[in-house]
Residue frames relative to the residue before (quaternion, step in Angstrom):
aa qw qx qy qz dx dy dz
M 1.0000 0.0000 0.0000 0.0000 0.00 0.00 0.00
A 0.5578 -0.6339 0.4242 0.3273 3.58 -1.02 0.85
N 0.4846 -0.6579 0.4985 0.2896 3.57 -1.06 0.82
L 0.3069 -0.8006 0.4904 0.1562 3.58 -0.46 1.23
G 0.5023 0.6327 -0.4320 0.4010 3.59 1.28 -0.06
I 0.6209 0.4998 -0.3378 0.5006 3.58 1.28 -0.25
P 0.5322 -0.7044 0.3547 0.3079 3.61 -0.49 1.23
Q 0.6913 0.4871 -0.3279 0.4210 3.62 0.78 -0.89
N 0.6156 0.5358 -0.3558 0.4553 3.61 1.14 -0.52
T 0.6183 0.5212 -0.3379 0.4816 3.58 1.09 -0.71
I 0.6476 0.5201 -0.3211 0.4551 3.59 0.91 -0.93
A 0.6405 0.5390 -0.3244 0.4405 3.59 0.96 -0.87
V 0.6684 0.4914 -0.3041 0.4684 3.60 0.93 -0.89
L 0.6567 0.5144 -0.3190 0.4499 3.58 0.92 -0.89
Q 0.6666 0.4929 -0.3041 0.4692 3.58 1.02 -0.80
K 0.6233 0.5622 -0.3360 0.4272 3.55 0.97 -0.90
Y 0.7773 0.3170 -0.1641 0.5180 3.58 0.95 -0.87
N 0.3906 -0.7402 0.4752 0.2716 3.57 1.28 0.12
F 0.2154 0.8357 -0.4782 0.1632 3.55 1.05 0.84
N 0.1649 -0.7705 0.6078 0.0989 3.57 -1.02 0.86
F 0.4529 -0.6859 0.4968 0.2783 3.56 -0.86 0.96
Q 0.2786 -0.7592 0.5697 0.1463 3.56 -1.00 0.90
K 0.4218 -0.7136 0.5076 0.2349 3.54 -0.61 1.20
K 0.6767 0.5330 -0.3099 0.4023 3.58 0.88 -0.99
F 0.7045 0.4272 -0.2739 0.4961 3.62 1.15 -0.46
G 0.3913 -0.7525 0.4591 0.2642 3.58 1.30 0.07
Q 0.2223 0.8343 -0.4806 0.1535 3.58 0.97 0.88
N 0.1515 0.7364 -0.6493 0.1150 3.56 -0.83 1.09
F 0.1916 -0.8193 0.5313 0.0983 3.59 -0.36 1.19
L 0.4661 -0.6922 0.4885 0.2549 3.52 -1.00 0.91
I 0.0010 0.7993 -0.6008 0.0115 3.61 -0.85 0.94
D 0.5751 0.5484 -0.4103 0.4474 3.56 0.67 1.09
T 0.3518 -0.7863 0.4667 0.2005 3.56 -0.32 1.27
S 0.6446 0.5260 -0.3543 0.4268 3.61 0.99 -0.68
V 0.6242 0.5135 -0.3436 0.4782 3.61 1.09 -0.63
L 0.6212 0.5390 -0.3357 0.4592 3.58 1.01 -0.79
D 0.6442 0.5149 -0.3160 0.4691 3.57 0.97 -0.85
R 0.6367 0.5391 -0.3240 0.4461 3.57 1.00 -0.87
I 0.6574 0.5180 -0.3146 0.4479 3.57 0.93 -0.91
I 0.6676 0.5033 -0.3054 0.4558 3.58 0.87 -0.96
S 0.6994 0.4517 -0.2950 0.4690 3.60 0.90 -0.84
A 0.6202 0.5328 -0.3496 0.4575 3.62 1.05 -0.66
A 0.6869 0.4731 -0.2788 0.4760 3.58 1.04 -0.78
E 0.2777 -0.8000 0.4860 0.2162 3.60 1.33 -0.22
I 0.1463 0.8155 -0.5387 0.1527 3.55 0.86 1.05
T 0.0208 -0.7890 0.6141 -0.0060 3.58 -0.91 0.97
K 0.6912 -0.4808 0.3534 0.4077 3.56 -1.32 0.13
E 0.5704 0.5707 -0.3888 0.4447 3.60 1.29 -0.10
D 0.6828 0.6000 -0.2655 0.3214 3.54 1.11 -0.76
C 0.2179 -0.6775 0.6813 0.1713 3.45 -1.38 0.60
V 0.1230 -0.8196 0.5592 0.0172 3.58 -0.67 1.16
L 0.2151 -0.7269 0.6359 0.1450 3.53 -1.08 0.83
E 0.0884 -0.7846 0.6116 0.0497 3.58 -0.70 1.05
I 0.2073 -0.7745 0.5886 0.1039 3.54 -0.86 1.02
G 0.8460 0.0717 -0.0846 0.5216 3.57 -0.73 1.09
P 0.0145 0.8521 -0.5226 0.0252 3.62 0.56 1.12
G 0.3423 -0.7478 0.5103 0.2512 3.63 1.18 -0.34
I 0.7761 -0.2533 0.2004 0.5417 3.61 -0.66 -1.09
G 0.6609 -0.5524 0.2998 0.4101 3.60 1.24 0.22
T 0.2919 0.7997 -0.4877 0.1933 3.59 1.28 0.24
M 0.7558 0.3441 -0.1998 0.5200 3.57 0.68 -1.11
T 0.5523 0.6206 -0.3898 0.3973 3.58 1.15 -0.58
Q 0.6199 0.5411 -0.3435 0.4527 3.60 1.01 -0.79
Y 0.6610 0.5041 -0.2979 0.4693 3.57 0.94 -0.94
L 0.6596 0.5086 -0.3076 0.4601 3.57 0.96 -0.89
A 0.6545 0.5296 -0.3144 0.4386 3.57 0.94 -0.91
E 0.6258 0.5357 -0.3330 0.4588 3.59 1.11 -0.68
S 0.7773 0.4007 -0.1777 0.4512 3.57 0.98 -0.89
A 0.7439 0.4230 -0.2169 0.4697 3.61 1.05 -0.75
R 0.5695 -0.5549 0.4608 0.3941 3.54 -1.31 0.13
E 0.8053 -0.0013 0.0867 0.5864 3.55 0.95 -0.98
V 0.0848 -0.7866 0.6101 0.0418 3.57 -1.02 0.82
V 0.0893 -0.7490 0.6535 0.0627 3.56 -0.99 0.90
A 0.0861 -0.8167 0.5706 0.0037 3.59 -0.55 1.19
V 0.1461 -0.7984 0.5814 0.0562 3.57 -0.71 1.10
E 0.0069 0.8141 -0.5751 0.0806 3.58 -0.54 1.25
I 0.3600 -0.7714 0.4916 0.1834 3.58 -0.73 1.11
D 0.6943 0.5088 -0.2759 0.4278 3.61 1.06 -0.75
K 0.4266 -0.7348 0.4779 0.2232 3.58 -0.48 1.27
A 0.6319 0.5728 -0.3308 0.4040 3.57 1.02 -0.87
L 0.6751 0.5047 -0.3012 0.4458 3.61 1.15 -0.51
I 0.5149 0.6840 -0.4179 0.3039 3.60 1.17 -0.40
P 0.6796 0.4587 -0.3194 0.4751 3.68 0.81 -0.82
I 0.6095 0.5443 -0.3550 0.4540 3.60 1.09 -0.67
L 0.6667 0.5023 -0.3002 0.4616 3.58 0.92 -0.92
Q 0.6131 0.5422 -0.3584 0.4492 3.60 1.04 -0.72
D 0.6585 0.4983 -0.2833 0.4876 3.55 1.13 -0.73
T 0.7529 0.4228 -0.2480 0.4392 3.62 0.58 -1.13
L 0.7445 0.3693 -0.2224 0.5097 3.61 1.18 -0.47
S 0.3278 0.8018 -0.4646 0.1837 3.58 1.31 0.15
E 0.6645 0.5228 -0.3231 0.4251 3.63 1.09 -0.55
Y 0.6934 0.4870 -0.2762 0.4536 3.59 1.21 -0.36
D 0.2013 -0.7913 0.5638 0.1239 3.57 -0.77 0.98
N 0.6405 0.5305 -0.3333 0.4441 3.59 1.25 0.10
V 0.6069 0.5396 -0.3603 0.4590 3.59 1.23 0.47
T 0.0940 -0.7551 0.6462 0.0590 3.56 -1.03 0.89
V 0.1581 -0.7832 0.5945 0.0910 3.58 -0.80 1.00
I 0.1055 -0.7840 0.6107 0.0354 3.57 -0.87 0.99
N 0.2590 -0.7741 0.5615 0.1357 3.57 -0.74 1.10
E 0.3772 0.7129 -0.4846 0.3387 3.55 0.19 1.33
D 0.5033 -0.5713 0.5363 0.3644 3.51 -1.39 0.10
I 0.4791 -0.7083 0.4321 0.2864 3.61 -0.58 1.15
L 0.6422 0.5370 -0.3380 0.4300 3.61 1.07 -0.64
K 0.7205 0.4099 -0.2545 0.4980 3.59 1.24 -0.28
V 0.5389 0.6404 -0.3983 0.3753 3.60 1.26 -0.11
D 0.3815 -0.6884 0.5622 0.2539 3.57 -1.08 0.72
I 0.1897 -0.8305 0.5148 0.0966 3.58 0.13 1.32
N 0.5864 0.5775 -0.3770 0.4248 3.58 1.07 -0.66
R 0.6470 0.5156 -0.3253 0.4580 3.59 1.04 -0.75
I 0.6137 0.5403 -0.3400 0.4646 3.58 1.05 -0.80
V 0.6568 0.5185 -0.3077 0.4529 3.58 0.94 -0.93
Q 0.6295 0.5201 -0.3276 0.4753 3.59 1.05 -0.77
E 0.7265 0.4651 -0.2530 0.4381 3.57 0.74 -1.12
K 0.7971 0.3540 -0.1667 0.4599 3.56 0.80 -1.01
N 0.8230 0.1944 -0.0738 0.5285 3.60 1.08 -0.56
E 0.4795 -0.7130 0.4061 0.3110 3.56 1.25 0.56
G 0.7112 -0.4894 0.2584 0.4335 3.55 1.02 0.84
R 0.5115 0.6332 -0.4385 0.3809 3.60 1.26 0.00
P 0.6439 -0.5578 0.3464 0.3927 3.61 -1.13 0.57
I 0.2569 -0.7553 0.5873 0.1367 3.55 -1.03 0.87
K 0.3600 -0.6662 0.5825 0.2954 3.55 -1.35 -0.01
V 0.2282 -0.7636 0.5887 0.1353 3.56 -1.02 0.79
V 0.0080 -0.7758 0.6307 -0.0163 3.57 -0.95 0.92
A 0.1620 0.8104 -0.5468 0.1346 3.59 -0.85 0.89
N 0.2492 -0.6734 0.6665 0.2008 3.48 -1.38 0.45
L 0.0877 -0.8818 0.4632 0.0118 3.57 0.08 1.32
P 0.4424 -0.6357 0.5502 0.3122 3.57 -1.07 0.74
Y 0.5382 -0.6969 0.3524 0.3170 3.57 -0.74 1.01
Y 0.6181 0.5815 -0.3730 0.3751 3.62 1.02 -0.65
I 0.7717 0.3446 -0.1795 0.5035 3.58 1.14 -0.48
T 0.3467 0.7801 -0.4689 0.2267 3.59 1.29 0.06
T 0.7125 0.4776 -0.2781 0.4323 3.57 0.70 -1.10
P 0.6785 0.4739 -0.3340 0.4511 3.67 0.73 -0.85
I 0.6433 0.5202 -0.3422 0.4456 3.62 0.99 -0.73
I 0.6891 0.4802 -0.2944 0.4559 3.58 0.81 -0.97
M 0.6653 0.4946 -0.3044 0.4692 3.56 0.93 -0.91
G 0.6229 0.5468 -0.3364 0.4469 3.58 1.04 -0.78
L 0.6535 0.5145 -0.3125 0.4588 3.58 0.96 -0.88
F 0.7047 0.4615 -0.2725 0.4648 3.59 0.89 -0.92
E 0.7311 0.4679 -0.2665 0.4190 3.56 0.73 -1.06
S 0.6686 0.4688 -0.3204 0.4802 3.60 1.11 -0.50
H 0.3667 -0.7766 0.4476 0.2490 3.57 1.36 0.11
V 0.1233 0.7714 -0.5954 0.1878 3.54 0.88 1.05
P 0.4754 -0.6544 0.4870 0.3295 3.66 -0.92 0.76
L 0.0683 0.8219 -0.5497 0.1328 3.57 -0.34 1.31
K 0.2984 -0.6997 0.6082 0.2271 3.54 -1.16 0.62
S 0.7866 -0.1708 0.1615 0.5710 3.54 0.81 -1.01
I 0.2317 -0.7106 0.6420 0.1708 3.51 -1.38 0.36
T 0.0240 -0.7861 0.6176 -0.0025 3.61 -0.65 1.08
I 0.0951 0.8445 -0.5106 0.1304 3.54 -0.32 1.25
M 0.3570 -0.6595 0.6180 0.2362 3.46 -1.33 0.57
V 0.0889 0.7928 -0.5966 0.0875 3.57 -0.70 1.09
Q 0.6761 -0.4199 0.3787 0.4724 3.55 -1.33 0.02
K 0.6116 -0.6080 0.3668 0.3489 3.58 -0.93 0.96
E 0.7028 0.4735 -0.3003 0.4379 3.60 0.82 -0.91
V 0.6037 0.5354 -0.3634 0.4657 3.60 1.15 -0.50
A 0.6209 0.5284 -0.3334 0.4734 3.58 1.03 -0.80
D 0.6352 0.5244 -0.3259 0.4641 3.59 0.97 -0.86
R 0.6542 0.5401 -0.3106 0.4287 3.54 0.93 -0.96
M 0.6553 0.5451 -0.3197 0.4138 3.57 1.02 -0.77
Q 0.8017 0.3374 -0.1740 0.4616 3.57 1.03 -0.61
V 0.5390 0.6409 -0.4198 0.3501 3.63 1.21 0.03
G 0.4104 -0.7070 0.5280 0.2302 3.54 -1.33 0.42
P 0.7764 -0.3719 0.2519 0.4422 3.57 -1.35 0.04
G 0.7744 0.3936 -0.2680 0.4167 3.52 -1.28 0.50
T 0.6488 0.4751 -0.3424 0.4859 3.61 1.22 -0.06
K 0.6019 -0.6040 0.3710 0.3677 3.58 -1.10 0.56
D 0.6620 0.5103 -0.3147 0.4499 3.61 1.14 -0.49
Y 0.5217 0.6564 -0.4033 0.3664 3.57 1.29 -0.36
G 0.2337 0.7806 -0.5509 0.1802 3.58 -0.83 0.93
A 0.8063 -0.2837 0.1987 0.4794 3.53 -1.32 -0.29
L 0.6435 0.5243 -0.3351 0.4457 3.61 1.01 -0.79
S 0.6170 0.5470 -0.3485 0.4458 3.62 0.97 -0.85
L 0.7017 0.4858 -0.2673 0.4473 3.55 0.83 -1.07
A 0.6610 0.5093 -0.3176 0.4504 3.56 0.93 -0.88
V 0.6606 0.5024 -0.3121 0.4624 3.58 0.87 -0.96
Q 0.7256 0.4533 -0.2582 0.4488 3.59 0.85 -0.97
Y 0.5634 0.5603 -0.3893 0.4658 3.59 1.26 -0.22
Y 0.7724 0.3795 -0.1853 0.4744 3.56 0.94 -0.92
A 0.8384 0.1002 0.0413 0.5342 3.57 1.01 -0.79
K 0.4352 -0.6462 0.5537 0.2941 3.50 -1.37 0.31
P 0.2106 -0.8172 0.5247 0.1123 3.62 -0.47 1.17
Q 0.0608 0.7905 -0.6080 0.0423 3.57 -1.05 0.72
I 0.3108 -0.7384 0.5660 0.1943 3.59 -0.71 1.08
V 0.1672 -0.8317 0.5246 0.0719 3.61 -0.64 1.07
A 0.8099 -0.0082 -0.0002 0.5865 3.61 1.16 -0.33
N 0.2534 -0.7061 0.6315 0.1959 3.53 -1.20 0.62
V 0.1376 -0.8215 0.5530 0.0220 3.57 -0.85 0.99
P 0.3210 -0.7752 0.5103 0.1885 3.62 -0.52 1.15
P 0.6909 -0.5162 0.3194 0.3927 3.60 -1.22 0.50
N 0.6540 0.5507 -0.3449 0.3873 3.64 1.00 -0.67
C 0.5642 0.5829 -0.4020 0.4246 3.62 1.25 0.09
F 0.7062 0.4336 -0.2513 0.5002 3.59 1.29 0.04
M 0.1516 -0.7325 0.6516 0.1259 3.49 -1.37 0.37
P 0.4826 -0.3391 -0.7733 0.2326 1.64 -1.20 2.18
R 0.6159 -0.5571 0.4021 0.3855 3.59 -1.25 0.39
P 0.3369 -0.7189 0.5589 0.2395 3.62 -0.81 0.90
N 0.5594 -0.6148 0.4352 0.3459 3.60 -1.25 0.28
V 0.7486 0.3599 -0.1886 0.5239 3.58 1.25 -0.29
G 0.5451 -0.5882 0.4766 0.3603 3.55 -1.27 0.34
S 0.2638 -0.7545 0.5811 0.1533 3.55 -1.23 0.48
A 0.1340 -0.7672 0.6158 0.1196 3.55 -1.31 0.13
V 0.3369 -0.6834 0.5999 0.2443 3.53 -1.24 0.54
I 0.0105 -0.7966 0.6042 -0.0176 3.57 -0.76 1.04
R 0.2198 -0.7666 0.5920 0.1166 3.53 -1.02 0.86
L 0.1314 -0.7754 0.6153 0.0539 3.55 -0.84 1.04
T 0.1405 -0.7988 0.5817 0.0616 3.58 -0.42 1.21
R 0.4132 -0.7528 0.4621 0.2216 3.54 -0.51 1.24
Y 0.3880 -0.7004 0.5471 0.2440 3.58 -0.98 0.87
E 0.4896 -0.6060 0.5310 0.3333 3.58 -1.16 0.64
Q 0.7672 0.0664 -0.0094 0.6379 3.54 1.03 -0.96
P 0.5050 -0.6368 0.4686 0.3463 3.63 -0.91 0.79
P 0.5787 -0.6246 0.4018 0.3371 3.61 -1.09 0.65
V 0.7494 0.2282 -0.1978 0.5892 3.61 1.22 -0.25
L 0.3678 -0.7095 0.5533 0.2348 3.53 -1.15 0.65
V 0.0792 0.7909 -0.6021 0.0754 3.55 -0.85 0.94
Q 0.5164 -0.6717 0.4416 0.2953 3.56 -0.94 0.95
D 0.8259 0.1177 0.0094 0.5514 3.53 0.85 -1.05
E 0.3194 -0.7931 0.4994 0.1400 3.53 -0.09 1.42
K 0.6672 0.5260 -0.3088 0.4276 3.56 0.85 -1.04
K 0.6571 0.5091 -0.3096 0.4617 3.55 0.98 -0.90
M 0.6373 0.5287 -0.3381 0.4472 3.59 0.92 -0.85
F 0.7030 0.4629 -0.2840 0.4591 3.60 0.88 -0.91
A 0.5783 0.5503 -0.3790 0.4681 3.60 1.15 -0.53
L 0.6377 0.5321 -0.2960 0.4718 3.55 1.08 -0.88
I 0.6611 0.5080 -0.2983 0.4647 3.57 0.94 -0.96
R 0.6591 0.5085 -0.3208 0.4518 3.59 0.88 -0.93
A 0.6591 0.5154 -0.3086 0.4525 3.57 0.93 -0.93
S 0.6406 0.5402 -0.3310 0.4338 3.62 1.02 -0.76
F 0.7644 0.3676 -0.1981 0.4913 3.58 1.04 -0.73
N 0.4542 0.6922 -0.4541 0.3292 3.59 1.25 -0.14
Q 0.7665 0.1111 -0.0692 0.6288 3.55 1.08 -0.76
R 0.2398 -0.8503 0.4520 0.1233 3.54 0.37 1.32
R 0.6944 0.5016 -0.2918 0.4255 3.57 0.96 -0.85
K 0.6147 0.5679 -0.3514 0.4196 3.58 1.20 -0.40
T 0.5564 -0.5612 0.4692 0.3941 3.56 -1.24 0.38
L 0.6620 -0.5101 0.3762 0.4000 3.53 -1.27 0.43
V 0.6165 0.5570 -0.3458 0.4360 3.59 0.97 -0.86
N 0.7066 0.4518 -0.2708 0.4726 3.59 0.85 -0.97
G 0.6324 0.5507 -0.3323 0.4317 3.56 0.95 -0.89
L 0.7194 0.4535 -0.2568 0.4591 3.57 0.84 -0.97
T 0.6946 0.4529 -0.3028 0.4698 3.60 0.99 -0.73
N 0.6226 0.5306 -0.3499 0.4566 3.62 1.21 -0.34
A 0.6169 0.5488 -0.3594 0.4349 3.62 1.22 -0.28
P 0.3743 -0.7780 0.4526 0.2232 3.60 -0.25 1.28
E 0.6584 0.5443 -0.3317 0.4002 3.62 0.97 -0.82
L 0.6573 0.5295 -0.3177 0.4321 3.61 1.18 -0.44
K 0.1686 -0.8277 0.5164 0.1410 3.58 1.23 -0.58
L 0.3850 0.7205 -0.4880 0.3075 3.60 0.82 1.00
T 0.3356 -0.7138 0.5696 0.2310 3.56 -1.12 0.63
K 0.6413 -0.5196 0.4011 0.3973 3.55 -1.27 0.48
E 0.6364 0.5492 -0.3298 0.4296 3.57 0.97 -0.90
A 0.6681 0.5160 -0.3102 0.4372 3.57 0.86 -0.98
V 0.6771 0.4808 -0.2988 0.4701 3.58 0.91 -0.92
A 0.6533 0.5224 -0.3161 0.4477 3.59 0.90 -0.93
E 0.6495 0.5240 -0.3111 0.4547 3.56 0.99 -0.86
A 0.6511 0.5107 -0.3149 0.4649 3.58 0.95 -0.90
L 0.6534 0.5141 -0.3174 0.4560 3.60 0.95 -0.86
E 0.6333 0.5343 -0.3289 0.4531 3.54 1.01 -0.84
K 0.6490 0.5195 -0.3103 0.4611 3.59 0.95 -0.89
M 0.7062 0.4356 -0.2589 0.4946 3.58 1.12 -0.66
N 0.4388 -0.7113 0.4305 0.3408 3.59 1.35 0.11
L 0.4693 0.6453 -0.4673 0.3807 3.58 0.99 0.84
S 0.5770 -0.6120 0.4202 0.3406 3.56 -1.11 0.73
P 0.5247 -0.6430 0.4502 0.3295 3.64 -1.01 0.72
T 0.7071 0.4362 -0.2734 0.4847 3.62 1.20 -0.38
I 0.3560 0.7594 -0.4851 0.2475 3.61 1.25 0.21
R 0.3200 -0.7238 0.5738 0.2109 3.58 -1.19 0.58
G 0.6812 -0.5189 0.3450 0.3841 3.54 -1.24 0.54
E 0.6617 0.5497 -0.3197 0.3972 3.58 0.98 -0.84
A 0.6253 0.5395 -0.3478 0.4438 3.62 1.27 -0.13
L 0.6310 0.5735 -0.3317 0.4036 3.60 1.23 -0.33
T 0.3974 -0.6884 0.5533 0.2490 3.54 -1.11 0.74
L 0.6909 -0.4405 0.3629 0.4437 3.56 -1.32 0.14
E 0.6339 0.5381 -0.3272 0.4489 3.61 0.96 -0.90
Q 0.6791 0.4974 -0.2945 0.4524 3.57 0.94 -0.92
F 0.6279 0.5160 -0.3411 0.4724 3.60 1.04 -0.69
A 0.6258 0.5350 -0.3348 0.4584 3.57 1.03 -0.83
K 0.6711 0.5030 -0.2914 0.4600 3.55 0.90 -0.95
L 0.6463 0.5280 -0.3138 0.4528 3.56 0.95 -0.94
S 0.6776 0.4962 -0.3128 0.4436 3.59 0.91 -0.88
E 0.6192 0.5127 -0.3487 0.4818 3.62 1.14 -0.51
M 0.7062 0.4979 -0.2711 0.4242 3.59 1.01 -0.82
V 0.7245 0.3786 -0.2677 0.5101 3.60 1.00 -0.63
């Protein structure tokens, strides 16, 4: 089968099937073989691996994954792409395509069926509007994962790996760094895609921690606290947390906890480290 990382082969497939790009699915297909190679090597795919690919598109990266992995499960939401994938992946007997919305798929069941419950690797070229819900869904549902290697909008990749005190630091940074070690492995300019996006992209690898770097009794409570702190970034932490109805916290309680932690009563959420959020959630 023709290598779809080569632009003219992608154009040929799109013309053959008269395919129209769907704005609502944020479709941008990768047309650069060197970037594809980078993703496969960053994800460290071997013949032992079962890989979950989110949004295979016309199967460009799926072909590369099928060559390197033992088994690939590709979840594609767009019905129009299913016949194309049956064609472009016809030579591979180790690929299963599921026509579903990844946010509604029972990934734990896939891991049981395809990999006997052992950790899988996730690889994806994600549309930016849905990046955060997908990543958070994978982590929060505690799917057995080794790593997630994804192409995302450059600024989202930056957000995942920054620390306190920067403008990009937020709930996503903290959540990603609680569950995994983030590392940007490649920056990818718009001309590597069809159609060309308006923004630069980056490949980031999130290596799942065996144990989170901080110990916390109640994960859900800590993340509720983190979300509330960043919901109104300009507000002080005391105001942000007391304005969040689901937390049911008083100003006095928050101020007292901050004082015990030797933090200023006017501090903002963006100044706190993951450790400090963990401690705060235990104290309130």
